[in-house]
C-alpha positions in Angstrom: -32.8 -31.7 38.5 -30.4 -30.0 41.2 -27.8 -31.3 38.7 -29.4 -29.8 35.4 -29.4 -26.4 37.6 -25.6 -26.2 38.4 -25.0 -26.8 34.9 -26.5 -23.6 34.0 -24.9 -22.0 36.3 -22.0 -23.2 35.6 -22.7 -22.4 31.9 -23.4 -18.7 32.9 -21.1 -18.1 35.3 -18.8 -18.9 32.4 -19.9 -17.3 29.5 -19.9 -14.1 32.1 -16.6 -14.6 32.5 -15.3 -14.4 29.2 -17.8 -11.3 28.5 -16.1 -9.7 31.3 -12.6 -10.8 30.1 -13.4 -9.6 27.1 -14.4 -5.8 28.3 -11.9 -5.7 30.4 -8.8 -7.1 27.7 -10.6 -4.2 25.2 -10.8 -1.0 27.9 -7.1 -2.2 28.9 -5.8 -2.0 24.8 -7.9 0.8 23.9 -5.2 2.7 26.6 -2.4 0.9 25.4 -0.2 3.7 24.1 2.9 3.8 21.6 5.5 3.0 22.9 8.2 3.1 19.9 8.3 3.2 16.2 10.0 0.5 14.2 10.8 1.5 10.8 11.8 -2.0 8.1 12.6 -1.5 4.8 11.4 -5.3 3.7 13.8 -6.0 0.7 17.1 -4.2 1.9 19.2 -7.4 1.7 18.7 -6.8 -2.3 18.3 -2.8 -2.5 19.8 0.1 -0.2 17.7 2.7 -1.7 15.5 4.1 1.3 16.8 4.3 4.8 14.7 3.9 7.9 15.5 7.5 9.0 14.0 8.6 6.0 10.5 7.4 6.2 10.9 8.9 10.2 11.3 12.0 8.7 8.6 12.0 6.5 6.3 11.3 9.4 8.1 14.1 11.0 7.7 17.4 8.2 3.7 15.8 7.8 3.6 16.4 11.2 2.8 12.6 12.4 3.2 11.6 15.8 2.9 8.7 17.1 5.3 7.4 20.1 3.1 8.3 22.9 -0.6 7.9 21.3 -2.9 5.3 21.8 -2.9 2.2 19.4 -6.8 2.7 18.6 -6.4 6.5 17.8 -3.5 6.3 15.2 -4.8 6.5 11.3 -2.4 3.7 10.2 -4.0 4.4 6.6 -2.3 8.0 6.9 1.3 6.2 8.0 1.1 4.0 5.1 0.3 6.9 2.6 3.1 9.2 4.3 5.3 6.3 4.1 4.4 5.5 0.3 5.3 9.4 -0.8 8.8 8.1 -0.8 9.9 8.3 -4.2 11.7 5.2 -3.9 9.0 3.5 -1.8 6.0 1.3 -3.5 4.6 -0.2 -0.9 3.8 0.4 2.8 2.2 -1.3 5.6 1.3 -0.1 9.3 0.7 -1.9 12.4 0.9 -2.6 16.2 1.2 -5.1 18.4 0.0 -5.0 22.0 2.9 -4.3 23.7 2.7 -0.9 22.2 5.1 -1.3 19.2 4.2 0.2 16.1 5.3 -1.5 12.8 6.1 0.5 9.6 7.0 -2.2 6.9 7.9 -0.4 3.4 9.2 -2.1 0.6 11.1 -0.3 -2.2 10.9 0.2 -6.3 13.1 -2.1 -8.2 14.5 0.0 -10.9 15.2 -2.0 -14.5 16.1 1.2 -16.6 18.3 4.5 -16.2 17.4 7.1 -18.3 20.4 9.9 -19.0 18.8 12.3 -21.1 18.5 16.2 -21.3 14.5 15.7 -19.9 15.7 13.7 -16.8 18.1 11.6 -15.1 16.1 9.3 -13.4 14.6 5.0 -12.8 12.4 3.4 -14.6 10.8 0.8 -11.7 9.6 -2.5 -12.7 6.1 -1.0 -13.4 7.3 1.6 -16.1 7.3 4.3 -13.1 9.7 6.8 -12.9 11.1 7.0 -9.8 14.4 9.4 -8.9 17.6 8.7 -7.8 18.9 7.2 -4.7 21.7 9.5 -2.2 22.9 6.0 -1.1 23.0 3.6 -3.7 23.2 3.0 -7.7 21.2 -0.1 -9.2 22.9 -1.9 -11.7 21.1 -2.2 -14.7 21.0 -0.9 -18.3 21.8 2.8 -18.7 19.7 4.7 -21.9 21.0 8.1 -23.0 20.8 10.6 -26.0 17.7 11.8 -27.7 15.0 10.6 -25.2 12.8 13.2 -25.9 9.0 11.7 -26.4 6.7 9.1 -24.3 6.9 7.0 -27.5 11.0 6.3 -27.0 10.4 6.0 -23.6 8.0 3.1 -23.2 9.7 1.2 -25.8 12.9 1.6 -23.9 11.2 0.1 -20.8 10.3 -2.6 -22.7 13.5 -3.0 -24.0 15.2 -3.4 -20.7 12.7 -6.0 -19.1 13.3 -8.0 -22.0 17.1 -7.7 -21.1 16.5 -8.0 -17.4 14.4 -11.0 -17.4 17.2 -13.2 -20.0 19.7 -13.9 -17.7 22.4 -14.1 -20.7 21.3 -10.5 -22.1 21.5 -9.4 -18.5 24.9 -10.3 -18.6 25.8 -8.8 -21.7 24.1 -5.5 -22.5 24.9 -2.1 -20.4 24.0 0.7 -22.5 21.3 1.8 -25.0 22.2 4.4 -27.1 19.3 6.5 -28.9 20.6 8.7 -31.6 19.2 11.8 -33.3 17.1 9.7 -36.1 15.7 7.5 -33.6 17.9 4.1 -34.2 19.2 2.5 -31.7 23.0 1.7 -30.5 23.6 -1.4 -28.2 26.8 -1.4 -25.9 27.9 -4.6 -24.7 29.3 -5.0 -20.9 32.6 -6.9 -22.6 34.5 -6.1 -25.8 34.8 -3.2 -28.1 32.4 -3.2 -30.5 28.7 -1.8 -31.1 25.3 -3.6 -32.2 23.0 -1.7 -34.3 20.1 -1.8 -33.4 18.2 0.2 -35.9 14.7 1.2 -35.1 13.0 -0.1 -31.8 11.0 -2.4 -34.0 10.5 -6.5 -33.7 12.6 -6.0 -30.7 12.6 -10.2 -29.8 13.4 -10.8 -33.5 16.3 -8.7 -34.0 17.4 -10.0 -30.3 16.6 -14.1 -31.2 19.6 -13.1 -34.5 21.9 -11.6 -32.1 22.1 -14.5 -29.6 22.3 -17.2 -32.8 25.1 -14.7 -33.8 27.2 -15.0 -30.7 26.7 -18.4 -30.5 27.6 -19.7 -33.3 29.6 -17.4 -35.3 31.7 -15.0 -32.5 33.2 -17.9 -31.2 35.0 -18.8 -34.0 36.2 -16.0 -35.4 36.6 -13.9 -32.3 35.3 -11.5 -29.9 37.5 -8.7 -31.0 37.3 -9.0 -35.2 34.4 -6.7 -35.3 34.0 -2.7 -34.5 30.0 -2.6 -35.6 27.4 -5.7 -36.0 24.2 -4.3 -37.8 20.8 -5.7 -36.8 18.9 -3.5 -38.5 18.6 -5.5 -42.1 15.6 -7.9 -42.1 17.3 -11.7 -41.5 20.7 -10.9 -41.8 23.5 -9.5 -39.8 26.1 -7.1 -41.6 29.4 -6.8 -39.5 32.2 -4.4 -39.9 35.8 -5.7 -39.5 37.8 -3.7 -37.1 41.1 -1.6 -39.0 
């Protein structure tokens, strides 16, 4: 009987200690203040459009002061929203450590196309959203210029840029898309002195498939410098213009 009583008392004492420890820890945690803000650009190895100092400046501009503030009083969602307001930030994540460090991790937009036209000079990211230009770095992506004046043209250019970027062969081949006044497109290759006349932006996949076959089967035989124009506008055929 005595043993059972002692066992019950031991359990009660253990539970009491656990509750006491949890309360004490919670009290201590509520008193922990932010000692330092650590901003990390998570994908800076691949892209360098944003610097940590810019995120700090945004917080300062929005009067969000973290150092010296209790961790339990920080509105982490507001910090994330402020960081994500940067034109080149796609996502932000804010959290703290028991030692008083507040971390702000940010991820950048990934440009897939640069548009240079009368109605703006900007990037389109992987989601088709417009982002501004960075003063620190330029993205090595396809450039689109010419008569770019409507949403339909921009949407088609975005679709084409994704088609080119997702295929390593085309990503290495094409550097520019020029939109003519009649809405027809001209592709400018990275290497060679010729143009690819794409025509209107319809059946893009089919036209690029024909061009790939031409690159593979014909150009190695006749030489890459033989033609000034490769015309894909006509259905099921390719018309080439020889250099003079």
